[in-house]
C-alpha positions in Angstrom: -5.4 -2.3 7.4 -3.7 -5.7 6.7 -0.2 -4.4 6.4 2.5 -3.2 4.1 4.6 -5.5 2.0 6.6 -5.7 -1.3 4.8 -4.5 -4.4 3.7 -7.5 -6.5 1.0 -8.5 -9.0 -0.4 -7.1 -12.2 1.2 -3.7 -13.1 4.0 -4.1 -10.6 6.6 -3.8 -13.3 5.8 -0.1 -13.6 6.6 0.5 -9.9 10.1 0.8 -8.4 10.0 -2.0 -5.8 12.8 -0.6 -3.8 11.0 2.7 -3.3 7.4 1.6 -2.8 5.5 -0.7 -0.5 2.1 -2.3 -1.1 -0.4 -1.2 1.5 -3.4 -3.5 1.8 -6.6 -2.4 3.4 -10.3 -3.3 3.7 -13.4 -1.3 4.6 -16.8 -3.0 4.8 -17.0 -5.2 1.7 -14.2 -3.5 -0.3 -10.6 -4.4 -0.5 -7.8 -2.0 -1.8 -4.1 -2.3 -2.5 -2.1 0.9 -2.8 1.5 1.4 -3.9 2.8 3.9 -1.4 6.3 5.4 -1.2 8.1 3.5 1.5 9.0 6.7 3.4 5.3 7.6 3.6 3.7 4.3 4.7 3.3 5.5 8.3 1.8 8.9 7.2 -0.7 7.2 4.9 -1.7 4.7 7.7 -2.4 7.6 10.1 -4.4 9.5 7.4 -6.5 6.5 6.5 -7.3 5.6 10.1 -8.7 9.2 10.5 
């Protein structure tokens, strides 16, 4: 996981930037960015680390 930051980029206008954070992660040769509710960032990090 690379970290959580403000939601930005294509499609970000559809997301409430005050309520969501952009979680960036990479596994092998794939890279993902997920818009996650700010209150759930820690929970999602734990779940993805498995």
